[in-house]
PyMOL Python script that loads the backbone (N, CA, C, O; Angstrom):
from pymol import cmd

cmd.read_pdbstr("""\
ATOM      1  N   MET A   1     193.340 102.134 144.693  1.00  0.00           N
ATOM      2  CA  MET A   1     191.865 102.028 145.816  1.00  0.00           C
ATOM      3  C   MET A   1     192.077 103.832 144.443  1.00  0.00           C
ATOM      4  O   MET A   1     192.942 104.105 143.610  1.00  0.00           O
ATOM      5  N   VAL A   2     190.929 104.507 144.852  1.00  0.00           N
ATOM      6  CA  VAL A   2     190.619 105.347 144.002  1.00  0.00           C
ATOM      7  C   VAL A   2     190.408 106.679 144.754  1.00  0.00           C
ATOM      8  O   VAL A   2     189.813 106.512 145.819  1.00  0.00           O
ATOM      9  N   LEU A   3     190.788 108.151 144.437  1.00  0.00           N
ATOM     10  CA  LEU A   3     190.788 108.996 145.258  1.00  0.00           C
ATOM     11  C   LEU A   3     190.266 109.853 144.804  1.00  0.00           C
ATOM     12  O   LEU A   3     190.472 110.133 143.623  1.00  0.00           O
ATOM     13  N   THR A   4     189.003 110.908 145.938  1.00  0.00           N
ATOM     14  CA  THR A   4     187.739 111.366 145.039  1.00  0.00           C
ATOM     15  C   THR A   4     187.994 113.009 145.199  1.00  0.00           C
ATOM     16  O   THR A   4     187.731 113.436 146.323  1.00  0.00           O
ATOM     17  N   SER A   5     188.587 114.221 143.993  1.00  0.00           N
ATOM     18  CA  SER A   5     188.216 115.274 144.675  1.00  0.00           C
ATOM     19  C   SER A   5     186.952 115.887 145.953  1.00  0.00           C
ATOM     20  O   SER A   5     186.062 116.724 145.806  1.00  0.00           O
ATOM     21  N   GLY A   6     187.281 115.200 146.988  1.00  0.00           N
ATOM     22  CA  GLY A   6     186.348 115.580 147.887  1.00  0.00           C
ATOM     23  C   GLY A   6     186.582 116.988 149.200  1.00  0.00           C
ATOM     24  O   GLY A   6     185.883 117.361 150.143  1.00  0.00           O
ATOM     25  N   GLY A   7     188.061 117.494 148.580  1.00  0.00           N
ATOM     26  CA  GLY A   7     188.608 118.452 149.763  1.00  0.00           C
ATOM     27  C   GLY A   7     188.075 119.497 149.110  1.00  0.00           C
ATOM     28  O   GLY A   7     188.685 120.551 149.291  1.00  0.00           O
ATOM     29  N   ASP A   8     186.817 119.565 148.172  1.00  0.00           N
ATOM     30  CA  ASP A   8     186.752 121.482 147.764  1.00  0.00           C
ATOM     31  C   ASP A   8     185.537 121.174 148.787  1.00  0.00           C
ATOM     32  O   ASP A   8     185.531 121.938 149.752  1.00  0.00           O
ATOM     33  N   GLU A   9     184.534 120.230 148.768  1.00  0.00           N
ATOM     34  CA  GLU A   9     183.125 120.502 149.434  1.00  0.00           C
ATOM     35  C   GLU A   9     184.089 120.744 151.187  1.00  0.00           C
ATOM     36  O   GLU A   9     184.184 121.883 151.645  1.00  0.00           O
ATOM     37  N   ASP A  10     184.658 119.614 151.894  1.00  0.00           N
ATOM     38  CA  ASP A  10     184.818 120.161 152.815  1.00  0.00           C
ATOM     39  C   ASP A  10     186.350 121.213 153.050  1.00  0.00           C
ATOM     40  O   ASP A  10     187.484 120.793 153.280  1.00  0.00           O
ATOM     41  N   ARG A  11     186.091 122.059 152.963  1.00  0.00           N
ATOM     42  CA  ARG A  11     186.797 123.401 152.303  1.00  0.00           C
ATOM     43  C   ARG A  11     185.173 124.224 152.317  1.00  0.00           C
ATOM     44  O   ARG A  11     184.843 125.189 153.006  1.00  0.00           O
ATOM     45  N   GLY A  12     184.779 123.860 151.836  1.00  0.00           N
ATOM     46  CA  GLY A  12     183.639 124.457 151.793  1.00  0.00           C
ATOM     47  C   GLY A  12     182.618 125.130 153.254  1.00  0.00           C
ATOM     48  O   GLY A  12     182.381 126.225 153.764  1.00  0.00           O
ATOM     49  N   GLY A  13     182.235 123.602 153.474  1.00  0.00           N
ATOM     50  CA  GLY A  13     181.731 123.131 155.171  1.00  0.00           C
ATOM     51  C   GLY A  13     182.837 123.968 155.939  1.00  0.00           C
ATOM     52  O   GLY A  13     182.426 125.089 156.238  1.00  0.00           O
ATOM     53  N   HIS A  14     183.613 123.809 156.173  1.00  0.00           N
ATOM     54  CA  HIS A  14     184.516 124.478 157.230  1.00  0.00           C
ATOM     55  C   HIS A  14     184.053 125.884 157.176  1.00  0.00           C
ATOM     56  O   HIS A  14     183.186 126.285 157.952  1.00  0.00           O
ATOM     57  N   GLU A  15     184.648 126.707 156.210  1.00  0.00           N
ATOM     58  CA  GLU A  15     184.458 127.931 156.010  1.00  0.00           C
ATOM     59  C   GLU A  15     182.816 128.180 156.580  1.00  0.00           C
ATOM     60  O   GLU A  15     182.766 129.198 157.270  1.00  0.00           O
ATOM     61  N   LYS A  16     181.805 127.650 156.477  1.00  0.00           N
ATOM     62  CA  LYS A  16     180.802 127.964 156.197  1.00  0.00           C
ATOM     63  C   LYS A  16     180.327 127.944 158.087  1.00  0.00           C
ATOM     64  O   LYS A  16     179.594 128.662 158.767  1.00  0.00           O
ATOM     65  N   GLU A  17     180.840 127.224 158.266  1.00  0.00           N
ATOM     66  CA  GLU A  17     181.522 126.776 159.913  1.00  0.00           C
ATOM     67  C   GLU A  17     182.251 127.617 160.851  1.00  0.00           C
ATOM     68  O   GLU A  17     182.086 127.956 162.023  1.00  0.00           O
ATOM     69  N   SER A  18     182.901 127.784 160.165  1.00  0.00           N
ATOM     70  CA  SER A  18     183.747 129.310 160.956  1.00  0.00           C
ATOM     71  C   SER A  18     183.246 130.289 160.953  1.00  0.00           C
ATOM     72  O   SER A  18     183.406 130.893 162.014  1.00  0.00           O
ATOM     73  N   LYS A  19     182.380 131.046 159.863  1.00  0.00           N
ATOM     74  CA  LYS A  19     181.848 131.531 160.311  1.00  0.00           C
ATOM     75  C   LYS A  19     180.364 131.785 160.488  1.00  0.00           C
ATOM     76  O   LYS A  19     179.593 132.669 160.114  1.00  0.00           O
ATOM     77  N   GLU A  20     180.256 130.655 161.213  1.00  0.00           N
ATOM     78  CA  GLU A  20     178.960 130.568 162.144  1.00  0.00           C
ATOM     79  C   GLU A  20     179.629 130.556 163.268  1.00  0.00           C
ATOM     80  O   GLU A  20     178.826 130.968 164.105  1.00  0.00           O
ATOM     81  N   GLU A  21     180.872 130.271 163.911  1.00  0.00           N
ATOM     82  CA  GLU A  21     181.514 129.826 165.341  1.00  0.00           C
ATOM     83  C   GLU A  21     181.543 131.838 165.130  1.00  0.00           C
ATOM     84  O   GLU A  21     180.811 132.474 165.889  1.00  0.00           O
ATOM     85  N   SER A  22     182.049 132.290 164.528  1.00  0.00           N
ATOM     86  CA  SER A  22     182.224 133.854 164.627  1.00  0.00           C
ATOM     87  C   SER A  22     180.918 134.499 164.410  1.00  0.00           C
ATOM     88  O   SER A  22     181.049 135.614 164.916  1.00  0.00           O
ATOM     89  N   VAL A  23     180.306 134.446 164.163  1.00  0.00           N
ATOM     90  CA  VAL A  23     178.757 134.870 163.872  1.00  0.00           C
ATOM     91  C   VAL A  23     178.067 134.759 165.737  1.00  0.00           C
ATOM     92  O   VAL A  23     177.418 135.633 166.312  1.00  0.00           O
ATOM     93  N   LEU A  24     178.518 133.338 166.321  1.00  0.00           N
ATOM     94  CA  LEU A  24     178.172 132.826 167.228  1.00  0.00           C
ATOM     95  C   LEU A  24     179.019 133.370 168.738  1.00  0.00           C
ATOM     96  O   LEU A  24     178.588 133.242 169.884  1.00  0.00           O
ATOM     97  N   ALA A  25     180.371 134.017 168.300  1.00  0.00           N
ATOM     98  CA  ALA A  25     180.748 134.552 169.570  1.00  0.00           C
ATOM     99  C   ALA A  25     180.425 135.934 169.268  1.00  0.00           C
ATOM    100  O   ALA A  25     179.907 136.412 170.278  1.00  0.00           O
ATOM    101  N   MET A  26     180.480 136.616 168.528  1.00  0.00           N
ATOM    102  CA  MET A  26     180.382 137.782 168.507  1.00  0.00           C
ATOM    103  C   MET A  26     178.996 138.063 169.093  1.00  0.00           C
ATOM    104  O   MET A  26     178.832 138.856 170.020  1.00  0.00           O
ATOM    105  N   LEU A  27     178.179 137.495 168.611  1.00  0.00           N
ATOM    106  CA  LEU A  27     176.293 137.575 169.510  1.00  0.00           C
ATOM    107  C   LEU A  27     176.495 137.150 171.106  1.00  0.00           C
ATOM    108  O   LEU A  27     175.698 137.444 171.997  1.00  0.00           O
ATOM    109  N   GLY A  28     177.605 136.472 171.264  1.00  0.00           N
ATOM    110  CA  GLY A  28     177.727 136.315 172.441  1.00  0.00           C
ATOM    111  C   GLY A  28     177.953 137.106 173.382  1.00  0.00           C
ATOM    112  O   GLY A  28     177.223 137.491 174.295  1.00  0.00           O
ATOM    113  N   ILE A  29     179.462 137.437 173.008  1.00  0.00           N
ATOM    114  CA  ILE A  29     179.989 139.179 173.288  1.00  0.00           C
ATOM    115  C   ILE A  29     178.940 140.090 173.436  1.00  0.00           C
ATOM    116  O   ILE A  29     178.604 140.496 174.548  1.00  0.00           O
ATOM    117  N   ILE A  30     178.229 140.550 172.081  1.00  0.00           N
ATOM    118  CA  ILE A  30     176.518 141.616 172.546  1.00  0.00           C
ATOM    119  C   ILE A  30     175.924 141.072 173.660  1.00  0.00           C
ATOM    120  O   ILE A  30     175.418 141.683 174.601  1.00  0.00           O
ATOM    121  N   GLY A  31     175.993 140.184 173.537  1.00  0.00           N
ATOM    122  CA  GLY A  31     174.656 139.085 175.389  1.00  0.00           C
ATOM    123  C   GLY A  31     175.509 139.795 176.379  1.00  0.00           C
ATOM    124  O   GLY A  31     174.973 140.641 177.094  1.00  0.00           O
ATOM    125  N   THR A  32     176.854 139.529 176.505  1.00  0.00           N
ATOM    126  CA  THR A  32     177.393 139.421 177.457  1.00  0.00           C
ATOM    127  C   THR A  32     177.617 141.345 177.803  1.00  0.00           C
ATOM    128  O   THR A  32     177.544 141.906 178.897  1.00  0.00           O
ATOM    129  N   ILE A  33     177.832 141.822 176.750  1.00  0.00           N
ATOM    130  CA  ILE A  33     177.822 143.639 176.832  1.00  0.00           C
ATOM    131  C   ILE A  33     176.334 143.957 177.820  1.00  0.00           C
ATOM    132  O   ILE A  33     175.989 144.555 178.839  1.00  0.00           O
ATOM    133  N   LEU A  34     175.964 143.389 177.091  1.00  0.00           N
ATOM    134  CA  LEU A  34     174.661 144.015 177.346  1.00  0.00           C
ATOM    135  C   LEU A  34     173.570 143.770 178.743  1.00  0.00           C
ATOM    136  O   LEU A  34     172.717 144.514 179.228  1.00  0.00           O
ATOM    137  N   ASN A  35     173.991 142.503 179.086  1.00  0.00           N
ATOM    138  CA  ASN A  35     173.567 141.989 180.788  1.00  0.00           C
ATOM    139  C   ASN A  35     174.538 142.668 181.254  1.00  0.00           C
ATOM    140  O   ASN A  35     174.138 143.036 182.358  1.00  0.00           O
ATOM    141  N   LEU A  36     175.867 143.176 181.050  1.00  0.00           N
ATOM    142  CA  LEU A  36     176.219 144.380 182.434  1.00  0.00           C
ATOM    143  C   LEU A  36     176.072 144.837 182.215  1.00  0.00           C
ATOM    144  O   LEU A  36     177.054 145.500 182.550  1.00  0.00           O
ATOM    145  N   VAL A  37     174.979 146.042 181.256  1.00  0.00           N
ATOM    146  CA  VAL A  37     174.219 147.152 180.480  1.00  0.00           C
ATOM    147  C   VAL A  37     173.451 147.565 181.569  1.00  0.00           C
ATOM    148  O   VAL A  37     173.108 148.661 182.012  1.00  0.00           O
ATOM    149  N   VAL A  38     173.218 146.072 181.975  1.00  0.00           N
ATOM    150  CA  VAL A  38     171.748 145.833 182.400  1.00  0.00           C
ATOM    151  C   VAL A  38     171.711 146.593 184.226  1.00  0.00           C
ATOM    152  O   VAL A  38     171.267 147.562 184.842  1.00  0.00           O
ATOM    153  N   ILE A  39     172.718 145.026 184.472  1.00  0.00           N
ATOM    154  CA  ILE A  39     172.944 144.596 186.088  1.00  0.00           C
ATOM    155  C   ILE A  39     173.457 146.049 186.372  1.00  0.00           C
ATOM    156  O   ILE A  39     173.201 146.332 187.543  1.00  0.00           O
ATOM    157  N   ILE A  40     173.951 146.844 185.861  1.00  0.00           N
ATOM    158  CA  ILE A  40     174.619 148.531 185.932  1.00  0.00           C
ATOM    159  C   ILE A  40     173.582 148.848 185.765  1.00  0.00           C
ATOM    160  O   ILE A  40     173.152 147.771 186.176  1.00  0.00           O
ATOM    161  N   PHE A  41     172.279 149.631 185.402  1.00  0.00           N
ATOM    162  CA  PHE A  41     171.136 150.066 185.069  1.00  0.00           C
ATOM    163  C   PHE A  41     170.305 149.738 186.413  1.00  0.00           C
ATOM    164  O   PHE A  41     170.133 150.494 187.369  1.00  0.00           O
ATOM    165  N   VAL A  42     169.932 148.690 186.280  1.00  0.00           N
ATOM    166  CA  VAL A  42     169.432 147.941 188.081  1.00  0.00           C
ATOM    167  C   VAL A  42     170.293 148.581 189.021  1.00  0.00           C
ATOM    168  O   VAL A  42     169.933 149.654 189.506  1.00  0.00           O
ATOM    169  N   TYR A  43     171.491 148.016 189.374  1.00  0.00           N
ATOM    170  CA  TYR A  43     172.480 148.678 190.080  1.00  0.00           C
ATOM    171  C   TYR A  43     171.368 150.563 190.404  1.00  0.00           C
ATOM    172  O   TYR A  43     170.248 151.010 190.652  1.00  0.00           O
ATOM    173  N   ILE A  44     172.111 150.763 190.265  1.00  0.00           N
ATOM    174  CA  ILE A  44     171.974 152.271 190.012  1.00  0.00           C
ATOM    175  C   ILE A  44     170.516 152.730 190.842  1.00  0.00           C
ATOM    176  O   ILE A  44     170.243 153.309 191.894  1.00  0.00           O
ATOM    177  N   TYR A  45     169.698 152.046 189.598  1.00  0.00           N
ATOM    178  CA  TYR A  45     168.082 152.116 189.882  1.00  0.00           C
ATOM    179  C   TYR A  45     167.712 151.524 191.660  1.00  0.00           C
ATOM    180  O   TYR A  45     166.662 151.882 192.194  1.00  0.00           O
ATOM    181  N   THR A  46     168.356 150.941 192.139  1.00  0.00           N
ATOM    182  CA  THR A  46     167.753 150.267 193.091  1.00  0.00           C
ATOM    183  C   THR A  46     168.776 150.826 194.207  1.00  0.00           C
ATOM    184  O   THR A  46     168.385 150.552 195.342  1.00  0.00           O
ATOM    185  N   THR A  47     169.846 151.456 194.171  1.00  0.00           N
ATOM    186  CA  THR A  47     170.637 152.098 195.240  1.00  0.00           C
ATOM    187  C   THR A  47     170.019 153.554 195.524  1.00  0.00           C
ATOM    188  O   THR A  47     170.047 153.963 196.685  1.00  0.00           O
ATOM    189  N   LEU A  48     169.549 154.227 194.672  1.00  0.00           N
ATOM    190  CA  LEU A  48     168.679 155.747 194.621  1.00  0.00           C
ATOM    191  C   LEU A  48     167.674 155.679 195.781  1.00  0.00           C
ATOM    192  O   LEU A  48     166.913 156.622 195.994  1.00  0.00           O
TER     193      LEU A  48
END
""", "prot")
cmd.dss("prot")
cmd.show_as("cartoon", "prot")
cmd.util.cbc("prot")
cmd.orient("prot")
């Protein structure tokens, strides 16, 4: 049986996937914060 060195490609794919996941997580957090800000402003505007 011959083993090929596919480990480097796997590591590169995992690093890229990890970066994409962290970017998506940050976008989700930012979106959630913006939604909360909008909800607070709408609540204040409607109660005045």
